[in-house]
C-alpha positions as CSV (number, residue, x, y, z in Angstrom):
1,E,-26.9,-2.0,-9.6
2,S,-23.2,-2.9,-10.0
3,L,-22.6,-2.1,-6.3
4,H,-25.5,-4.5,-5.5
5,C,-23.7,-7.2,-7.5
6,T,-20.5,-6.5,-5.7
7,L,-22.2,-6.8,-2.3
8,L,-23.6,-10.2,-3.3
9,L,-20.1,-11.3,-4.2
10,F,-18.9,-10.1,-0.8
11,M,-21.6,-12.0,1.1
12,W,-20.9,-15.1,-1.0
13,S,-17.3,-15.5,0.3
14,R,-16.3,-12.6,2.3
15,H,-13.9,-14.4,4.6
16,Q,-11.7,-15.7,1.7
17,I,-11.8,-12.9,-0.8
18,L,-12.1,-9.6,1.2
19,N,-8.7,-8.4,-0.2
20,Q,-9.6,-9.2,-3.7
21,F,-13.1,-7.7,-3.3
22,V,-11.7,-4.4,-1.9
23,L,-9.3,-4.1,-4.7
24,F,-11.9,-5.1,-7.4
25,S,-14.3,-2.6,-6.0
26,L,-11.8,0.2,-6.0
27,F,-10.8,-0.7,-9.6
28,Y,-14.3,-1.2,-10.9
29,H,-16.1,1.7,-9.3
30,F,-13.6,4.5,-9.0
31,E,-11.1,5.3,-11.7
32,P,-8.5,7.2,-9.7
33,F,-7.9,4.0,-7.7
34,N,-7.0,1.8,-10.7
35,Y,-3.3,1.9,-10.4
36,F,-3.4,1.3,-6.7
37,A,-5.5,-1.8,-7.2
38,F,-2.4,-3.6,-8.6
39,M,0.1,-2.1,-6.1
40,S,-1.8,-2.3,-2.8
41,Q,-0.2,-5.4,-1.4
42,E,3.4,-4.0,-1.9
43,T,2.4,-0.6,-0.6
44,A,0.8,-2.2,2.5
45,K,4.0,-4.2,3.0
46,A,6.1,-1.1,2.7
47,F,4.0,0.8,5.2
48,R,4.1,-2.0,7.7
49,S,7.8,-2.0,7.5
50,K,8.2,1.6,8.4
51,P,9.7,2.3,11.9
52,L,7.4,3.0,14.7
53,V,7.6,6.6,15.9
54,D,7.0,7.6,19.5
55,V,5.5,11.1,18.9
56,D,6.4,14.0,21.2
57,P,3.2,15.1,22.9
58,K,4.2,18.8,22.8
59,C,3.6,18.9,19.0
60,L,0.7,16.4,18.9
61,L,-3.1,16.6,18.5
62,Y,-4.3,13.2,19.6
63,I,-7.5,11.8,18.1
64,H,-9.7,9.4,20.1
65,Q,-12.2,6.9,18.8
66,R,-15.1,8.6,16.9
67,E,-13.2,11.8,16.6
68,F,-11.5,13.7,13.7
69,A,-9.6,16.9,13.3
70,A,-8.4,18.9,10.3
71,T,-5.8,21.6,9.8
72,T,-3.3,23.1,7.4
73,P,0.5,23.5,7.3
74,A,0.0,27.0,8.6
75,D,-1.1,25.7,12.0
76,K,1.2,27.3,14.7
77,W,0.0,24.9,17.5
78,I,0.4,21.4,16.2
79,S,2.7,19.6,13.7
80,V,1.4,16.0,14.1
81,I,-2.1,14.6,14.2
82,G,-2.3,11.0,15.4
83,S,-4.3,8.1,16.9
84,D,-3.7,4.6,18.0
85,D,-5.2,1.7,19.9
86,A,-7.0,0.7,16.7
87,T,-7.7,-3.0,16.6
88,T,-10.8,-3.5,14.4
89,C,-11.1,0.3,14.0
90,H,-9.7,2.0,10.9
91,L,-7.6,5.2,10.9
92,V,-8.2,7.5,8.0
93,V,-6.0,10.3,6.7
94,L,-7.3,12.5,3.9
95,R,-5.1,15.3,2.5
96,H,-5.2,17.9,-0.3
97,T,-1.8,18.1,-2.0
98,G,-2.4,21.6,-3.1
99,S,-3.4,23.3,0.1
100,G,-1.8,20.8,2.4
101,A,-5.0,20.6,4.4
102,V,-5.2,17.3,6.2
103,C,-7.7,15.4,8.3
104,L,-7.3,12.3,10.5
105,A,-10.2,10.3,11.8
106,H,-10.6,7.2,14.1
107,C,-13.5,5.2,12.7
108,D,-15.1,2.3,14.5
109,G,-17.9,1.4,12.1
110,S,-20.7,3.1,14.1
111,S,-21.9,5.2,11.1
112,T,-19.2,5.2,8.5
113,W,-21.3,6.2,5.5
114,S,-22.5,9.4,7.2
115,E,-19.0,10.1,8.6
116,V,-17.0,10.0,5.3
117,P,-18.7,13.1,3.9
118,L,-17.8,15.0,7.1
119,L,-14.1,14.1,6.6
120,V,-14.2,15.2,2.9
121,K,-15.9,18.5,3.8
122,A,-13.3,19.2,6.6
123,V,-10.5,19.0,4.0
124,T,-12.2,20.7,1.1
125,S,-13.4,23.6,3.2
126,L,-9.8,24.3,4.1
127,S,-8.7,24.1,0.4
128,D,-11.3,26.3,-1.3
129,A,-8.8,28.9,-2.4
130,C,-6.4,26.3,-3.9
131,K,-6.9,25.6,-7.6
132,E,-4.1,22.9,-7.9
133,G,-3.7,19.6,-6.2
134,R,-5.7,16.5,-5.5
135,L,-7.2,14.6,-2.6
136,E,-5.2,11.6,-1.3
137,L,-6.4,9.0,1.0
138,H,-4.6,6.7,3.5
139,L,-6.4,3.8,5.2
140,V,-4.8,1.9,8.1
141,G,-6.2,-0.5,10.6
142,G,-8.1,-3.7,11.3
143,F,-7.0,-7.3,11.1
144,N,-8.4,-10.7,10.4
145,D,-10.5,-10.9,13.6
146,D,-12.8,-13.8,14.4
147,S,-16.0,-11.8,14.3
148,K,-15.0,-10.2,10.9
149,T,-15.7,-6.7,12.4
150,S,-12.7,-5.4,10.5
151,H,-13.9,-6.8,7.3
152,D,-17.2,-5.1,7.6
153,L,-15.6,-1.8,8.4
154,S,-13.3,-2.2,5.4
155,L,-16.3,-2.6,3.2
156,D,-18.0,0.5,4.7
157,I,-15.0,2.6,4.3
158,L,-15.4,2.3,0.5
159,A,-18.0,5.1,1.0
160,F,-15.0,7.3,-0.1
161,Q,-15.4,5.9,-3.6
162,V,-19.0,7.3,-4.1
163,Q,-18.1,10.9,-3.1
164,K,-18.3,13.5,-5.9
165,E,-14.7,14.5,-5.4
166,D,-11.9,12.5,-7.1
167,I,-10.0,10.8,-4.3
168,H,-6.8,8.9,-4.9
169,L,-6.0,6.0,-2.6
170,E,-2.3,6.2,-1.6
171,T,-2.1,3.8,1.3
172,C,-4.3,0.8,2.0
173,C,-3.1,-1.2,4.9
174,I,-6.3,-2.6,6.3
175,T,-7.7,-5.9,7.7
176,E,-5.9,-8.8,6.0
177,M,-3.2,-6.5,4.7
178,N,-2.6,-5.4,8.3
179,D,-2.7,-8.9,9.9
180,V,-0.1,-10.9,11.6
181,V,-0.3,-14.2,13.6
182,V,1.5,-14.1,16.9
183,N,1.5,-17.4,19.0
184,G,-1.5,-18.6,17.0
185,T,-3.4,-15.3,17.5
186,H,-4.3,-12.8,14.8
187,R,-3.6,-9.2,15.6
188,P,-2.9,-5.9,13.8
189,V,0.6,-5.1,12.7
190,V,0.0,-1.4,12.9
191,Y,-2.2,-0.1,15.8
192,G,-1.5,3.6,15.4
193,I,-0.5,6.3,12.9
194,G,0.7,9.9,12.8
195,V,0.5,12.4,10.0
196,D,3.0,15.3,9.6
197,V,0.9,18.4,9.2
198,K,3.7,20.2,7.3
199,T,4.7,17.4,4.8
200,G,1.8,15.0,4.8
201,D,4.0,12.0,5.7
202,V,2.0,9.2,7.2
203,Y,3.8,6.6,9.4
204,P,3.2,4.0,12.2
205,A,3.2,5.7,15.6
206,S,2.5,5.3,19.3
207,F,1.3,7.9,21.7
208,P,2.0,7.6,25.5
209,H,0.0,10.8,26.1
210,K,-3.6,11.0,24.8
211,G,-4.8,14.3,26.1
212,P,-6.2,16.8,26.6
213,A,-9.2,15.5,28.7
214,E,-8.5,11.9,27.9
215,E,-11.0,10.4,30.4
216,L,-13.8,12.8,29.3
217,R,-13.3,12.1,25.7
218,S,-13.3,8.3,26.3
219,A,-16.5,8.7,28.4
220,R,-18.1,10.5,25.5
221,T,-17.4,7.6,23.1
222,F,-18.2,4.9,25.7
223,T,-21.7,6.4,26.2
224,G,-22.5,6.5,22.5
225,G,-21.2,9.8,21.3
226,E,-21.1,10.2,17.5
227,M,-18.2,11.1,15.2
228,V,-17.2,14.7,16.0
229,N,-14.7,17.3,14.9
230,I,-12.7,18.3,18.0
231,Y,-10.4,21.0,16.6
232,D,-10.7,24.6,15.5
233,S,-7.5,25.1,13.5
234,S,-8.1,28.9,13.1
235,R,-7.7,29.4,16.8
236,G,-5.7,26.3,17.8
237,L,-8.5,25.1,20.2
238,V,-9.5,21.6,21.1
239,K,-13.3,21.6,21.7
240,I,-14.9,18.8,23.8
241,G,-18.7,18.6,24.2
242,P,-21.0,19.4,25.6
243,C,-21.7,15.7,26.1
244,T,-24.7,14.1,27.7
245,W,-25.1,10.8,29.5
246,S,-27.5,9.4,32.1
247,Q,-26.6,8.2,35.6
248,N,-25.9,4.5,35.7
249,Q,-24.6,3.1,38.9
250,D,-24.8,-0.4,37.4
251,M,-21.5,0.3,35.6
252,A,-19.7,-0.1,39.0
253,F,-20.2,-3.9,38.3
254,W,-17.4,-3.8,35.8
255,L,-14.8,-2.4,38.3
256,S,-14.9,-5.7,40.3
257,Q,-14.5,-8.0,37.2
258,N,-11.3,-9.7,36.2
259,D,-9.4,-8.7,33.1
260,D,-10.7,-11.6,31.0
261,T,-14.3,-10.7,31.7
262,I,-13.8,-7.1,30.7
263,L,-12.0,-8.0,27.6
264,K,-14.7,-10.5,26.6
265,Y,-17.6,-8.2,27.0
266,L,-16.2,-4.7,26.4
267,S,-13.9,-5.3,23.4
268,T,-14.5,-6.2,19.8
269,S,-11.2,-8.0,19.7
270,P,-10.3,-9.4,23.2
271,R,-7.2,-11.2,22.1
272,A,-5.7,-8.3,20.2
273,E,-6.1,-5.4,22.6
274,P,-3.0,-3.4,23.8
275,P,-1.9,-4.2,27.4
276,H,-3.5,-1.0,28.8
277,F,-7.0,-1.7,27.5
278,V,-8.5,-3.0,30.7
279,Q,-7.1,-0.2,32.9
280,H,-8.3,2.3,30.3
281,M,-11.8,0.9,30.4
282,K,-11.8,0.9,34.2
283,S,-10.6,4.5,34.3
284,T,-13.4,5.5,31.9
285,I,-16.1,3.8,33.9
286,Q,-14.8,5.3,37.2
287,F,-14.9,8.7,35.5
288,L,-18.5,8.2,34.6
289,L,-19.3,7.1,38.1
290,D,-17.5,10.2,39.5
291,H,-19.5,12.4,37.2
292,P,-23.0,10.8,37.0
293,N,-24.4,14.1,35.7
294,S,-22.5,15.3,32.7
295,D,-24.0,18.8,33.0
296,S,-21.5,19.5,35.8
297,L,-18.7,19.2,33.4
298,F,-20.1,21.9,31.0
299,P,-21.2,24.9,33.0
300,G,-23.8,26.9,31.1
301,G,-24.0,24.2,28.5
302,Q,-20.6,25.4,27.1
303,P,-17.9,23.0,25.7
304,Q,-14.6,22.5,27.4
305,L,-11.9,24.3,25.4
306,Y,-8.2,23.7,25.5
307,H,-5.3,25.6,24.0
308,R,-1.6,24.9,23.8
309,T,0.7,26.8,26.1
310,E,4.2,28.1,25.2
311,T,5.6,25.0,26.9
312,G,3.6,22.7,24.7
313,D,1.1,21.5,27.2
314,W,-2.7,21.6,26.7
315,E,-4.4,24.0,29.2
316,R,-8.1,24.5,29.7
317,V,-9.4,27.9,28.6
318,V,-11.4,29.7,31.4
319,Q,-14.6,30.9,29.9
320,S,-16.5,33.7,31.5
């Protein structure tokens, strides 16, 4: 009932009081968040001011939209999990301080309430043997966009507060707390983050390399793929698919359109996208046109698996 009242309050004036609403909700509904409710603005400011890190791809596990991955400090193959290109999307890091198990997800609002329990389970399942420690949450992303898509996702992400586990909010740099106006246009301050698997440090980051299988993974999201765990930390394997999509030659239409048209119709935030957005969308569409039948990418209905080589590159595993 109290949540219903809060929702009515949000609908009454969501554009003006989202920040206050988020903080009030965290304070009112979930005790571990109380202290942070008073400190969030300063914490967000401190996070935004951290230097941007260009992460070495040879130690990185990159997370695409509607993907997540979890691991522990014992992982021999990766030392950083990261994601970027988040405009209205929110990047979520959940970590257990006792086991060091950590998960990073790139959420776009497609099904947040069903996704949050998956992230909690991913971390707790790697922490079963640990009796000490607590779950700590870091939320980054979104901005004050015209369509208020970020605001809606910020509300949805509060699904963390109704989990049975005690979750302590450590970083909340979302929507209006991650907004800057540049030449009259609102855009995010922080587009991407990395988390150090060994220490749990979370920081703004960029990732020139987004593999393995960047185009395949983008195609999976573009064709409606749901949130999925892409990493087996026990074996150091990235697992993609199998995915399914139907042949659609009409998509070729987009390849002949100008940048403004693609931004207008294929982005939730046309004026805030990174410079490579249009080329990324065209590459994804071309990949789908080149592979009209997804079955050809997954022989025998098996997923594509990738492992890290001694040189730090991702290499596809040949399956018999």
